[in-house]
Each structure stands twice: as structure tokens, then as C-alpha cells.
N, C-alpha and C positions, 0 to 999 in steps of 0.2 A: 622678471616674471613673478607674479604674486598669486598666492592661493588664499582665497577668503573663506573663513570658516562658515560652514552651513549652520552651525548652532554653537552655543557656548555652554552646553550641558556637560558637567563633569561626570565621569563614570569611574566609580571606585573599582580597583582591581586588587584582589587578594594576592599577596606575595607568596611565592613558593619558598621552599627551604634551600633549594640548590638549583644550579643551572644545568644539571645533568639529568638525563633520563635514568631510571633504574636499570640495573643490569638486565640484559636480555639479548635477543639475537641482533638488535639494532643499536646496542649500547655504544658501538664504536663507529656508527655511520652518521652522516650529516655534514654540517659545515660549522666551523668555529671562526669567529672574528675576535681578535685581541687587540686592544688599543692601550698603549701605556705611555706615560710621561715620566721620564727617568732622570735622576741626577747621578752622574758618574764622576763628579768632581770638577766638571767644566761647565760649558753652556748646556742648557736643557736639551735632552735628547728624546725624540719620539720614536717609538717602535710599534709598527702595526704588523700583525701576523694573521694570515688566512690559511686554514687547513680544511681540505675537502676530501671526503671519502664517500663515493656513490656506489650503490649496488646497480649492476648492469644485467639486463636480460638479453635474450636472443643469442646470436652466434658468439658475442663477446661476453657471455655470462661470467660473472665474477665481480670484481670491484675496479673502479677507476679512481685515481688519486692525483691530487695537485696541492701544492703549498707555495705560498709566497711570504716574504717579509720585506719590510721597507723601513730603513733607518733614516731619520731626519735630524739634522743638526740645526738647532734654533739660532746659533750664533753665525755660523758660516753659510747657512742656507743650502748646503749640499746634502747629499744622501747616498745611500746604497740600496739597490734593489736586488733581490734574489728570487728566482721562481723555478719550481721543479714540477715535472709531470712524469707519469709512468706511461707505459705503452697503452694501457687501458684508456687513460684520459685522452691521449693523442688519437686513439681509434675513435673515441666518441666525437672529437672535434672534426676529424675527417669525414665520418659518417654524417654528421650534421650538415657539413658543406655539400656533400654528395647528394643528400636526400632533400635539400631545401629548395623547393621550386621557386621561392621568392628571391633567392640570392642571385646577384648579377653573374652572368655567365663568365665574364673575364675574371672576377674575383674567385669563383669556384675553381676554374682551371688553375689559377695561381696557387690557391690554397692546397689543392691536391698534389701539385707538383712540389711544393716546398715543405709541407707538413708530412714528412716521411719518418717512419720509425727510426729512432736513434739520431735524428737530424732535425731537432726543433729549431725555433727561431728565438734569438736572444730577446728578453732575458731568460726565456724558458730553457731549461736543461733537463736531460733525462736523469731521473733519480739514479744514484750510483749503485743502489742495491734494491732488493725487493722490499715491499712494505710488509711489515709483520704486525699483526693484530693479536695481542695476547688475550686469551680467554679470561672470563670472570670479572671483567671490569674494563674501564677505559685505559688502554695502553697501546698506543700507535707509534711505531718506529718506521719513519720514511727513509729507509736506506741509510740511516746514520746522520742525515742532514737535519731532520726535524723529528723530535720525539715529544709526544703529548701523553701525559699520564695523570690519573686521578690519585690523590692521596687524601682520603677522607673528603672533606669539603673543599680542599685545596687542589689546584691544578699545577702540575710541573711542566714547564716548557723549555726544551733544550733546542738550540739552533746552532748549526755549524756550517760555515761557508768559507769562501776564499778570503773574505774581508775580516774574518774573526768569528767568535762564537759567543753565545749567550746561554746562561743557565738561570732560569727565573722560577720563582714560586709565587703564585697568585692566590691570595687568601681573601675570600669575599668579606667585605666590610658592610654589606647590606644584603638583604634577601633578594633572590631572583624574582623577576616578574614576567608573566607571559606577554609576548608581543607578536608581531607578524613580520616575517623576514622581508627585507627590502626587495628581494627578487621574486616576490609572489604577491598575488592579490588576496585579501582576506576571504576565506580563512585557509587559503591554499597552502601556505608555508608557515606554520607556526614556529615561533622561536621563544627562547627564554633569555632575558637580559639580566646580567649582574651589573648594577649601575655604578658600583664603586668597589675597588679591590685594593688591598695592600700588596705591593710588588717588591720583592727582594731577590737578590741574586748576585751574579758576577758577569762581567763583560771582559772578553779577551780579544785584543787586537795587537797591532804592531807596538803599541805602548805598554803591552803586558796585561796581566790580569788585575782587575780592580773591582771593588764592590759597587753595586748600583742599588738604588731604592727609589720608590716613587709610588704612583697611584695608577690604577687601570680601570678599564671598562671592558666587559666582554659579553659575547653572545653565542649561544648554541642554537643553530638552526636545525630543527628536528628533521629526521629522515622523511623524504616524500616517497612517491612511488618509484620503483626501480627505473633507471634510465634504459631506454631501448635504442640501441645504436641504429636500428633500421626503421624506427618509428617515424610517423609523419611529422613534418616541421610545423611548429605553431604559426598561425597567421598574424601574430603580434609579438612584440618584443618588450620585455620589462625595462623601464627607465626609472631612475630614482635619484634623490639626493637625501642624505642623512647627515645630521649634525649631532654631535655629542658634546655636552658642556659639563665639566665637573667644576662647580662654582666653589669659591673659597668659603662660602657660608655653609657648606655641607650638603647643599642640594645638588642633584644631578638632573640634567635636562637632556632628553633624547628626542629629537624632532625628525620626522620622516615625511617625505612627500614621494608618493609612488605614482606610477602611470604605466600605460602600455602604448607603444607606437604601432599603428596598423601597417602591415607590410605592403598592402596594396595602395593605400592612399597617402602614406607618410604622415598622417595626422596622429597626434598624441592625445590620449584621454588621460587626464590627471585626476587622481583622487584628492579629496580634501586633506590638507596636512594634519598630522596627528603628533601630539607631544606627550611624552611620559614624564611626569614630575615625581622624582623620588626625594622624599624628605630625609633629613638626617636621622630620624627615628625609625626609618624603615617603611613608612607609608608610601603608597604609590597611587597616583591619580592620572588618568588619561583624559586629555582635553583636546578639542579641536582648536586649531590656531591658524594664524596667517603667516606665511613665509614670503619673503621678497628677495629676489636675486639682486643684491646690491653691487656685485661685481662679477664679471665672467672673464675667462681666459681661453683663447683659442690655441690648442696645441698644434704646432706646425708639423708635428710628426703624424698624428692621427686625424687632424682637422676636426676634432670634436671640440665642442664648446662646453667648458666646465664652469660650474659655479664655484667661485673662490671666496666669496663673501656673502653671508646669509644673515638676514635680519628676521628674527623669530619674535612674534607677538602673540600672547595668549591672554585669555581672560584672567583677571586678578592682578594686573599690573606687572606682567612679565614682558620685558623687551630686551633681547640679547642680540649683539652683533658678533658673529663668528667669522673671523678673518684668517685665511690660510697664512701660514708663516711665509710661504713663497708660492707663487702660482704654479710653478713647474714641478708638481709632485704627482705627475701622471704615471700610472702603472700600465704597461702594455703587455702584461702577462696574459697568457691564454685563459687562465682562470677568471680574469677580469674582462674578458671580451676585447682585449687589446686596446683599451682606452678608457680607464676609469681613474678619476682623481682620488688618490688616497693621501690626504693631506692633514698634517697636524696644524693646529690653529690657536690663535689667541681669542679670548672671550671677554667682552665687557658689556655692561648694560645696567638694567635695574630689575629688581624683583621685589614686589610688594612696596614700591616706593623707595627702596634703599639701593644705593649703587653696589654693583657686584662685579667681580672679575673672576677669571678662571682659565682652565686649560681646555682646549677644544680639539675637535677632529671633524673633518668634512670628508664624506665619501660621495662622489658624484658620478653617476653612470648615465650619460646621455645615450641616445639611440646610436647604435654602431653597426647594425646590419646593413650592408651595402646592397640594396636591391637594384640600384642603377648606378653604374660606375661614373658616367659623365656628370651627373649632379654632385656626386661625392667629390669628384676631382675639382669641380667648380666651387667647392667649399672654401678654397683659398682666395676667392674673389674679394671678400671683405677685407682681408689682410693686405692684399695687393693694393686695393684702393686706398687704404689707410696710409700705406707707404708712399703711394703716388701723391696723396694729399699733402704730405710733408714737403715735397719738392715742387709740386704743382698745386698750390692751395686753391680752395674754392673761390676765395676773394683775394684781391690784390694785397700783397704783404711785402713791405719794402725789403726786409731781410731775405725772404725767399727769392724775390726778383733780383736782388743783388747777387745771390749765389748763382742763379740761372744765367746771369750776364757775365759771370766770371770775375766779379769785382769784390770778392771776399776780403781782399786786402785793402779795400778803399771804402770803408763804411761811410754812409751818408752821401755817397756820390749821386744816388738817384733821388730826385724829388718825387713827391707823391704823384704828380701828373705823369712823369716818365714811367714810374712803377705801374700805374694803371694801364698805360699803353703796352708795356711789355706783357702784362698779364693778358690783355686782350689778344695780342699777337702770337704769344708763345704758349700760353697755358690753355686758353679756351679751345683752340682747334684740337689740341691733343686730348684734353679731357672729354671733349665731345665724343671722340672715338673710344677712349678707354672706358667710358661710363656705359657703353652699350653692352649687349649680352655676348660674352665670349665663352670659350671652353676652358681656359686656364691650363691647357696642356703643358706649355713650356714651364710655367712657374711651378706646377705640380711636379713635373719631372725633375726640375732643379732641386726642389726641397727634398724629394725622396733620396736623391744622390747625396746631398749634404748630410742627411741623417744616416744614410747607409755607411758612409765612411767616417763617421764620428765627429762631424762638424757640429757647430752650435747653430741650429736654424734660427733661433731668436736673435743671436748676435748678428747674423748675416742677413736678417730679413730686409734691411734697406736695399739689398741687391735685387729684391723682387721688383722694385720700381724701375731699376735699370733694364731688367729683362723685358718687362712690359713696355717700357718706352722704346727700346730697340725695335720690337716687333710692331708696335703701333706706328712708329715713324715710317717703317717700310710700307705698311698697309696704306697709310695716308697718301704716300707718293705713288704707290701702285695704282690706287683708285683713280688718280688723275691720269696716269699714263694709259690705263685701260678704259677710262671714262665710265667707271662703275658707279651706278646711282645709289647703291646701298651698301652699308657696312655695319655688321653687328646689330642688325635690326633697326637701324635708323639711317637717315640720309647721310651719305658719305660726306666727310668734312669739307671737301672742295665745293660741294653744292651749297654749303652754308656759308663758308668763309672766303670762298674764291681760291683760285689756283695759287696765287702768289703767297698768301699767308700760309696756306696749307703746306706748300713745298718748304717754306722756310721753317715752320714749326716742326714738320716731320724730320727734316735734316738736323735741326738743333737737338732733337731727342737722341740722336746717335751719340752725343757727347756727354750725356748725363753720367756715364760711368766715371768721367774725370772729376765729377763733383762728389760722387757717393763712395767710390772705392777707396781712395787714399786714407781716410780715417779708419777704415776697417783693417788695413794691412800696414798701419803705421810702423815704421822701423824695418820693414821687409821690402826693400826696393826691388829685390830680385823677383819676388812674387808679384809685385805691382807691375813690373815690366812684362812678365809672362802673361798676365791677364790682359794688359793693353794690347799685346801682340795678337792674342786670340781674338779680341774685339776687332782689331784691324782686319784680321782674316775673315771674320764674319761679314764685314762690309765689302771686302773684295769679292768674296764668293757670291754674296747676295746680289750685288750689282751685276755681276757677270750673268747670273741666272735670270735676272730681270731683263738684261739685254737680249737674251735668247727669247724670253717671253714676248718682248716688244716686237722683235724681228718676226716672231711667229714661226710656225712649222708648215706653212702653206705649200712651199715648194717641195718639201719632203713628203707631204701628203699627196701632192700631185703625182710624184714618182711612185709612191706606194700604190695608188689607185691604178696607175698605168701598168705596173709590173705584177701587182697582186702580192708583193713581198712587203710585209709590215715590219720586219726586223730593224732596218736602218732607221725608220721613223720612230719606233719604240725606243731605240737606244738614244736618239736625239732628245726625246721628251724626258727620258730618265736622267740624262745629263743636266737638263734644265732644272729638274726637280732636285737633283743632287746639289747643285750650286745654290739654288734659291731657298731651299728648305732644309735638306738633310745635313749639309755641312754646317750651317748656322746652329741647328739643334745639337749636332755633335759637339760644336764648340761650347755651347752653353753647358752641356754635361761635363765637359773638360774643366771649365771654370769652377763648377760646383765641386768637383773632385779635388782640384788643386787647392781651393780654399779650405778644404776639409782634411788635407794631409794625406791623400791617397798615394799609394806607391806607384811606381812607373808601370808595373804589371797591371795593377788595378786600373790605371788610366787607359791603358790599351783596350781593356775589356769594355770600359764604359764609353769610350769613344766609338767603338764599333757598334755597340747597342744603340747609342744615340743616333748614329747615322742611319741604321736600318729602320728604327722607329720613325725617324724623320721622313725617310723615303716612303714608308708605308702610310704615314699620315697624309702626305701630299697626294699620293696615288688615291688614297681614300677620298680626299677632297674632290678630285676629278670625278670619281664614281658618284659621290653624293650630289654633285651638281645636277645629275640627271633627275633627282627627286626634289632638289631644293634643300638648302642647309638650314636647319632649325636648331634652336636651343630653348630650354625652358627658362622663362624669366623668374624673378623671385616669387611671384604668385603661383608658379607652377604651370602657367599657360605657355603653349608653344609660340615662339616668336621666330619669324623668318629672318635669317641673317644674310641670305643670298637668294635671289629669285631662282625659281626652277629653270633648269637648262639655260642659265645665264651665259655660260661659256659658248654653247651652241648659238645662242642669239647674237653673240658678239663675234662669231666666225672663228672661234679658237679651236685648235686641234688638241684634244686631250687624250688621256690613256684609253678610255672606253672607245672613242672614235677610232683610234689607231688599232686597237684589238679587233674592231669590227671588220677591218680589211680582210682578215683571214677567216672570219666567221659568217659573213654574209655573201651572197652571190655577187660577182664583180659588177654586174649591171646595177644592182641595188646600192652597192657602195658608191658607185659613180653618181647615182642620182642623189643620194643623201649628201655627198660632198658638194655637189653643185648647189644645193640649197644652203648648206652651212657656210660655204666659202665666203660669201659676202654678208653673212649674218641673216638670221631668220627673224624677221620682224614680227610675224604672227605668233602670238603666244600659244595658241592651240596647235599650230603646226610644229613648233619647237617641242611641245610636250609629246606629240605623236612620235617624233623622231627619237626622243629620249626613251619612250616606251619600247620602241623597236630595238634600240641598242641594249636595253636591259634584257629583253626577251631572247636576243640572239646569243647571250652568254658573255657579253663584253664586261659586265660588272663582275661576273663570276671569275673571269680571267684576272681582273684587278685584285679580287679577293685572294685568289691563289698566289699571286705574286706577293701580296702583302704578307701572307702567312709564311711563305718561304723566307722572306727578308727577316721577319721578326724571329722566326725559329733559329735562323743562322746567327743573328745578333745575340739572342739569349743563350744559345749554346756556347758562344765564346765568353760571355760574361759569367755564366753560372758557376763554372769550375773554380773561380777565384773570388767568390761572392761572400762578403761578410754575412753572417747568419742573423739578421734581425728583420723586424717586421716591415721595414722600408723595402726590402727585397721583394716582398709580396706586392707592394704598391707598384714597383717598377715592372714586375711581371704582368700584373693586371693591366697596366697602361699599354704594354705592347700587345696583349691579346685584345684589348679594347680597340686598338687601331685596326686590327683585323676584323673583329666582329661587327664593328659599326658599318663596315662595307657590306657584310652579309645581310644586315638588316635593311639595306636599301629597298 
């Protein structure tokens, strides 16, 4: 994404003497950002600190506080994140969710359940003591873990956490300049930036105490209007990317691109990029510039897409490339909206025709407000397709076809013609189906569990192709057995490639796990065998469920209509749903937890939750059939993935029809069943029957059952749940499985 300057007019800015407001009632309020590049005797270390103190009106009058710090190791690529909040800040977050009419209902329910006082979500922890603001100047003590003080023109910053402590002194090496905070639109949130500071102090960790020194950049965002916990939610959300570059020639470049995402349309309005140029002699010039996203990275935890490499171009021969040390420097702290890139970076480029290098920092905050859960969940689609493309490539590739054929130990066995034929027979039918519009529920659930139990989603991401291939293979064969004409908004594979190729390609997809998994668990044959056995269990249960589906429930429906007793029929359908959908989803959650090192107790909880969500999801599909199943394509338009009342038109007995036995008069049930039994050919008649089933409360009965299932599963999981943000994603997924039925 690029932003083109509207003009190239330079605007001179008069520097201030300090980055602090004069003493007064708001001297200790606002927001501070500190970025430092430090030398502690080893590889370069980056430290970023954010400190917030907001005044609150209304019932929660007082102050709300939050602080984070992020340590980045240039050599090892690792880091440490710490985040702290107080009860006031947590109350603001809860109130924001409760009063936000644009927030997805499932996300709101999950947020209010999990963000409880004294029980935050990692990395956020409750401050161990009260925040003390000393009078007469800037002196904030956040319960002993963060202390920020002014000492003349210098700032003193003390940090203390489980991973060690820091005592730093930041001395401005250049005058402060007015700017605009990244989280506001001009002139809503003014700030003052100190473009270069000398940093000195000590660092203490397991290696003992040692001196550190380096350079820094910091910003003071001035106080805005008091926060009102009960105030109306804004109809747009701020988004931004900011790059800071401290060049070796003494110049500092601060580039900012701001925007707002509309909560109703999802569209983002971006302001022209702006660059502050600070010269070594203290001068400051603001210019319009163009910025280009040269590289992005999708977080598999938050599903947000972050800018990890930025190219900045401005009038006067400035061209800089700011590249993050590593892409995975996302902060999921509550202060950052649970998904902001806070990344140290390298800088290289030219200024005034001369090559320059320097130290950099990138902060990227994409839109994170989840107004609709299903599109958020489907944010995983691009990553899933990328992984599928590695094993099922767009075009014939001899190495990929060799692997799919199980000939890895015999390179060169396939000639080009044979590879082409394998691609046409194995890849194209499967990719035809996977490239359609889906929901991404299974892969989303799998990733949330991996992250929940401390696994590495990025190392395990090849398994996303396995999960998608298993499900797609089932769907391709099911569509043949059911003679379904449509799948995921496009013609079913068998209508394009024929039954024989589709059956073979769908069955072959079951064995992709044998190609993908062994390199991920190399050296752990026990774990490999455990996962293989789970996959075999998925196949056994799924085929048993499909057997019941093919056999159908007509005889059981006949008996229910005759006796007026729906119980045996409902139990039979539940058994089919358990085998075909719930147990396979339970097994996928178990694989995710196993690969992430979950304990046996945790495994029991996640198995139960996966099973209940799987049942709710399948019951929901039965209910949604009465309205037609749709998803939004990448353009945002609704696309049908299943015709309305398709099951009724094919003579299937589903949960709503079974519930109708007890909800409609016996004569009416008998008449409907007589029409459905052999299939309803007329589209209008099928729609009329669907409307009657909805009106009689059959869909409501499905929804009630889904709610009870998910509540039971969540109740078993919650007590032994790791406290991180993926727990919120899991909870929201379960409540979505219920709410989507209510929206029929």
C-alpha cells in the first residue's frame, strides 16, 4: 500500500525546549512512548516502553493506568514482553466492549466473560500495587514495576519484572517538536517528540547487573478529554503506521501514516503520510511524503496484517527502507488493542544523494475492532491457501508432484508429462474446492488452541494445509454421494472433473498428513504415532457418520410421524452429527493441543470443548439450510455456498424437521414429511416449507440446544484455561456457533 503526497511544500516548525508540559493539574496525565537502542556488551538490544495515565469521568471517576515494555534482541531475534493494567483501565476496556454497538456479539460476550477484575489475559497482569502520582511535577510509580520521573530536562525510567530490571536516564540531545499522536486525527491528539536522546543506565537479569548506553527517541502525547466509561462508542477506529529512523549522519526521521476504519463499512480512510525531519543542529521540518508497504506479516495469533518493511520517500532526495529485525514483534497487550506491531528495525537508504544507515523502529496498528466474527475468522484464509499452495501448487511442479506421489526418496522418477497428469488428477479437483468461499472455522479453532497452550503457530502452520485437505477431501466425496450441485459458492468438484477423479483426489487428501507432519516432529516418534492414531480416528468416525447420512433417517422419521415422539429420531441425528463432525473437530483440537505441549488435564478440557462446538456447528448448518448458507467473498459481496432448503429438496431429515414433530400439529407434520420424503423439486414450495419450520420454533429449538452444548463445553474448559488472548478467540468461536443460528 502506498500513500502519495498531496504536495511537496515544506512547513517549518519551531522547536520546543522540552517534551513535557509545565507543572499543573495534568502534568502527569497522557501517554508516553520511549524507543531506545542499547548496547549492554552483547548484541544490540531494543527496548520500547509505553506508559498511559487517563482521567476518567462518570461512575469510574479517577484515573486509569496501563504500561508495557518490549525487549528485543537483535542477535537471537527473541524478546520479552511485559504489560500491566489497573482496575480502572480494565473497567474502561469492559465498558468499551459493553457499550460498543458495532462490536460483534460473540466477541462482546467473550470479552465480558474473560476480562474480569484481577483476572486479565496474558501478557496483561494486574499492577501489584496502587499507582502513586507525586505532586509538583512528573513522578509516576506504577505499583513498583514502572516508575517515570522528571529530573530537570531529563527523564528517569525504572522497570522491574520477572525477566529483570532496567534503570535508565534519558537526556534530550535535540529540542522537542510538536507533532500529532498516531492515535488521533489532526488536531485532536497533539504530542511532542524528542527526536534524539542519550540513554544511560543499568540492566539486571540472570547474568547480573551491567551498564547499558545508547540512543533513544520519545514522545509525550498530551492529555485529551477525560475518558467516559459509559460514553458512546465511536463509529470509526484509528489505524496507523509510524517509522522512526535515527540516521548515522545525525538526522532523525519520523514518518507517520494515519487513518480511520469505518465500523459500518469496514473501509479505511487514510491521511497523506507526514515526515518530521530533525537536523543535527536542532532544526525541524515537516514534509509530505510517500510511503510504501514493502513487506507485511500476518500474525497467526491475532490475524492482523502488519507492515514489517516500509519505504519512505520525501522531497529533497530522501529514500529510506525501514526493515523490522524480525516480523514476529507483535504486542497483544490491552493497551495496544491486542494486536500492534512494536518492532525494532534496521534502516538504510539515501539522504540528499548520500548513502545512510541507522537504527529504526516500526509501530503498526491495523484495524482490530471485530464488528463481525465470521469475516474475522476467515482472515486465516490467505495463510491456509499459501500453505496449500506449497503442497498443491497452482502449476505442475515436479518436486511437489513427487512428494504428493510418495516418491521423495526417488527424485527424478516423474517425467514432465507424468507430473502434469498428476497435477490435473490430484491437485486441480482439490484446489477447485479449497479456492471457493469457506468459513475457516476448523483452521481458526486449531490455531487458537496452538497459541493458547504455548505452541508456535508459525512453525506449525504447514499443518493448516493438512486440516484443510482433510475437510475438503470429505466434502468432495460427500458431494458425490449426496449429488450436491454446489460447494463453497461454485460448482461441486464432481460436476467439473467427474466422479472418478474427484473420489480419488478427495481420498488422496486424507494422506497429506504423512507428507507434512514428520518434519515438524522429527525425533519424536511417540508424538508422531499419537497424531497418526488421531487422524485414523477422524477417518473412522467420519466415515461412520457419512454411512448414517447416506442411509438416511427416513425410517426413523416415519416412526416419529406415526407416534408423535421425536426423541429417538433426534438422538439418531445427533449420533450422525457426532460421528461426522463433532468427533473429527474434537480430534483436530486434540492434535493442536498435543503439538503445543498441553497437559493431560488440559487435553481433556479441550477435547470436550471441541466436541461440543462441533456438534453446535453441525446443528447450526442444519438450521442455516432453511435460509441458505452464504459467506462474504473478498469483495464483501454475499455468495451462496449452499442453495436454500437444499436438504429439504434432497429429501433429508435434519434437526429442524425432527424438532417440528413436537412443534406442529400431527396432520401438518405428516403432510410436510410426505412432500419432503421424496425431495421437493419446486423451489418455491421448498422455501415455503422452510418458512413454516422457522415460524414453528424448530430453529429456536436448534439454537437452544447449541447454546446448552457450548455452555457445557466452555464450563469444562474454562477452569483450567491458560489466561491469554486466544482464550477469547475460543470463547467467541463457541458463542458464534450459537449466535449464527439465532440470526437465521
